[in-house]
N, C-alpha and C positions, 0 to 999 in steps of 0.2 A: 334471436337474436334476445343477448342476455341485457339488463337492464344496467347502465353506469353505476361505479361505485361512490358514495357519496362519501368522500374524505371527511369533509367538514362535519359533517352528522355523526360519524362513527368517533371523532376527536371528542366531539360534546357531548357523546353522552356513554362514553367508556374511557379513551384515554386522557383525558382533559380532567379527569377525575383528582380529586387530592391523593386518594391513596395509591392511584396507577403512576401518577409522577412521580410519588415517592419509589415505588419501586423500580422505575424504568432509572432514576436516580442510583439508585442502588446498586442496579447490573451495571450500569456505566463504569460506577466506582470501581466496582471490582473487575473489571478489563481494563481499567487503569492502573490498579495494583499489580496487577501481571504482567503488564506491559504490552498488550493485545493495541497492536494499530488498526485503524480505521483499513479496512479492507482484508485484513487478514484472515484466511479460511477458518481458522480457530476458532472455539467458543471459550468461555469460562462456564463451566460445571460448578456449579451448586450441590455439595453431596447432599446436603439436608437442603431441599430448597427452601430460599427467602416466605414460600406461601406455605410452609408449614412449622415456620421459627425458626430458620436456619440463620444464618449470620454473614458478614464477609468478612470475616475472619479468615487468615490465609489456611490455619488447619479445614477449613471446610471450601475450597474452592480447590480446583483444578484444571488444567487445560484438556480442554478435549476436541476431538472433532466436532464439527456441526451434525454429522448426522449420529453420530454416536450420542452425542447430547438430544437432539431432538427426539432417541427413539426413548431414550428416559421418562421424558416427559409423557408418553402415549399409553403406558401403563395402568 
């Protein structure tokens, strides 16, 4: 039997850090700019990822399917 996931600990140790909060904010901003609503199965893809110095400028954003966007991250 697997151990229960401790979401509070995850938030305190990773998701609550200032850098992660800033990155989440930038991802949410990109979704708003492209007009994607909550529940939309598509995602905003950053051609050059934020983690590698990319921006939220519209020339760096495109809408892709979830599977296509997630494939790109595992390279």
